[in-house]
N, C-alpha and C positions, 0 to 999 in steps of 0.2 A: 685369599686376602693377597698371599705371598705375589700370585702371578699379575694382579694388580699395581703391585709395590715394585716389582720386578724392574721396571722402565728407569729407577732412580729419581722418579719425578716426585712432585708433592702432588698429593692427593687430600682432598677435603674428607673429612669425616663425613659430611653430607653426601656426598656422591658417593663414598663406598658404601656408606647405607643403601642407598639407592641401588646402588648394584648388584649388592650380593643380600638385598633383601632382609636386613638387619636393622638394628637400632643402632643410634649412635651410641650407647652405653656398650651395647655387644661388639661395636667394634672395637672400642679401648679396651674391654677383656680380651679380645684375638690378639690386637697388637702386644699387651702385656703378656698373654702367654707365647708369642713368639720368643720369648728369651729363652724358654725350654729348648728350644732347638739351636740356641747360639746367632740369632737375627736381630740384629741391632736395630730398631725404628726410632727414628725422630720425632717427636711431638713439638708442634707448634700451634697456641689455640687459632692465631689468623691464619695459617696456611695448613693445618691438617696433617698428614702424615706422610715422611720419606724414608725410604731404605736407602741409605748414604751410601754410593758407588752404585747401588741396583745389583742385580743378581743374575748370570749367566746360567738360567736355567738348561737341563738336558731335554733337547726336543725328541721325543720319541718316534715321530713320524720320520723326523730327517735323519736319525739313528738308523733306522731299518734302511732306507736310503741309502745311505754311505754304507755299507753292513752287504749290499747285494751283492751276490758273487761271489763273497767269501764262505769260508768253511763254517764262521759262525750263523750264517742267514738260515744254517740250516736246525737251528736250536730256537725254540721256543722264547723269546725276551721278556722278562716281567720286569715291570720298573716301577718304583714305588716314591713319595715324598718323604716316608721316615717309616723305619723297620728296625726292628731288633739288629738282623746282621744279613747279609747278603747272603753270606754261608751258611747261617742256621735256617735261613729259608729254603735255599736248593738241597741242603742234606734233610730236612723235612718232608720234601715233595719226592725225594729218592725214597726216604724210608716206607712213606705213605703208597711205594708202584706207581707214580705218576710220571719220573724219570727226572732229567736234568733240565739243562737250558743253561739261559743266561737270567743275572739277575743284578740289576741296578737300583742305586736308593740315594736321594739326597741328602739324605741323613739317615745316620744309625743311633739308638740310643743304647747299644751294647756290641758296638763294634769292640772286634778281638786282634789282638796281635798274639806272639810267640807267647807259650806257657799261660795263656790265659791274660796276659796282659790286656787291659783297655785300650783301645785306638780312639784318640780324640775325632770327634766327626761333624764339626760346625754344618750346617745345610747349606747349600749350594755352592759350595767352595772349590772342594777337592772331589777326586773319584772313589767311589765305593761301589766294586763291582766283583761280581763272581762268575766263574765258568765251571759246567760239569762237564764231566767226559767218561762215558761207559768203558770200561778194560775187560778182554777174556783172562788177563792174566790176574796175579794177586797183588797185593801192596808192594810185596819185595821189590817187583818188575821196575816199580816207578822211583826207587832211590835214584834222588838227584833232580826230581822235575821243578823242585823251588828254585834249583841253581839254573835250570835251561831258562823258565820262566824271565828270571833276573836279568839273565845275558841278554833275551832277546829284547824287553822291554828297556833296557840300557841302549842300546844299539839303538833300538825306537827311537829313543830319546835325543841322542847325540847325534842322529841324523834330523833329526828336527832343529839342531842349532845347540844344544844342552852341551853346555861345556863343566868338565871337573867332577864328573860323574863318575861312582863307585861302586862296588859289590862287597859288601860285609858278608861273608859266610854265617849262614845257610840263606838268608832269604831278606836282608836288608838291601834297599838302594839307598844312598848317601850321595850328596852334592856340596863339595865345599866344607867339609867335617860336618853337617847337619842332616838331621834324616830326612829323607824325602819320598819313599815309600816304603814298602812293606809286602810280602806275601806269605799267605798262610793257606797250607795244602793240607784239607781233611780227607780220609779216607772211610769206605763204608762199604761193607762186603764179604766174601769170605777168603782167608788168609792166601788159600790157594788159588782163589778165583773164582768167578768173576769178581768185579771189585768197579765200585764208584770212585772218582777223585772229583774233590772240589777246591780248584784255586781262587781264594779271595785276594784282592788287587785293594791297596790303600794307596792312595799318590795323591799327593800336597800338589795342589794345581795352582787356585787363587787366593789362598788362604793367607791374611797377613798377622802381623803381630798382635792385635787385639783379639782377632781370629785363634791365636794359637798362644793364648796366656796362661793355657792349664795344662799347656804339657812339661813335664819333667825333663825332658834332655834337649841337647840342641836339635834343631829342626830346620828345614827350610822348605821354600816352597817353587813350582815352576815361575810363577810371577815374580817371587823376590830375587832370583838367579839369573833372569834371563830382563827385568825390568818392563815387563810385559805382560796384559792379561792374557790369557789362553781362551781359546774359541772349547769347552769341556765337550761340548756335543763330537765334536771332530775327533776330539784327541781319545773320547771317550770309545768311538768306532775304530779306531785305529789298534787301541789297547786291547779291545774285545777280539778284534778279529788277530790280532797278533798272539795271543793266550790260546785262543781257540785251536789257530793252526800248529804251536808248539806241542799240546797237548793231544790232537790225534795223530801227529805224528811220533810220539815218543816211543809207541811199539817196535817202530821198524828203525828209528834214528837214534834214540835213548840219548842221553847227554853226550856223546861224543858229537853232533851236529852242532854242539854251543860250547863245546869245552874250550876251545882257541880264544869264543868270544868272552866267555867268562875270565877268562886268564889275563884279557886285555884291561879289564875293568874290576880285577882285583887287588881291594885295599890290603891285604894281610900278608901276601907273601914276602918273605924277607924280614918280617918284622917280628919281634919278640912280641911271644902273644900269652895269656893266662887265660886255661880254657879250665871252668868249672863244667866237671861231667860226673854223672853218678856217686856223688859225694867224695869225688878228687879232686886236687887242685894240682892242672898242669901246666909246668911252665917250659917255654921252646922257643924255636922259631919258626913260625908258618913258613910250608914248603908247599902251597897250592894244595890241590885237590887231587882224587885219585880216580880212576875212569867211573867208579859208583858214585862219585859227589861227596866223599867221606874226606872231612880236613886232615892233612899229613902236616905233622909237628915232629921237628926234631930235635928232642930231648937227650941230651948227655951224649950225642954220638948215635944215639937209637932213635928209629923213625917210628913214631906212635900213628896209627890210623884210627881216627874218631868220628863216629857218625850224630854225635850230637853235642850239646853242652853250650855254655854261654862262654861267648869270647870278647876279650877285651886288650888290647893291646896296652904292655906293661909299662906303667909310669915312668915319664923319663925318658920314654923311645919314642920321642914324636907326638903327633896331635892324637887324641882318644878316638877312636871309632867302635 
């Protein structure tokens, strides 16, 4: 049904019923069911059904062609219309001994951000994807991986003409004060190694105001900040290739390869911050990151090194991030 309506044109109920081998009543039920995925279909008695503006669905065949020659081409690629979570799918594969790979979905029913927060996932508007990589070392050697991936994504988008990008430690990508994307790293394996890392990427691409009315924080999308719709297949290929390359190189290059890039996009350095970490409320001035990716905060002349926590810029000291 969605693929028939993705062109944004009007389709009569009779034509859809004939094409899909369903009754017109069943077509109507399917249209109503699409609302669960955040898809808004217009219906008119005389014209039929229309998905206003259409949908740019990810073309799996073209995606694989675009990835040819990249490190990501070595990974099996799984693509879904709807899925609970791309990260959860790859973690389950790894747990079952099936290896990792790349996973993309048009829609997630249980997308997650940091600390178990839900990630709003309207159908066919954004990128929801994950990349898995095996490592001989344990999880401790992967500290800072989310920062490296964030820096690589910011550099990628800046090179595509996106201005106003910034990174909020440890894994948020912002643009113009609104959240544009996020990175979720999940690990599985022995503490001393070997282990797997799964990097989940959520990136707002062609989401508009009505798609994001359920989000409870400032947000933006590539379409909103650039004034144009984006080719999601082409962008997905670039993101997957970049993330796979960063993850593969991390055992030898680590965060050092990306630390200067991260600093260029760092939104916190020099700003007064409040960090909630392990039940402690820490106030001070952010002073960048150390070689492992920990946040440096100057507190009353002393430098604190923080490996986790929720960071906000203190009220009255510039726009909140």
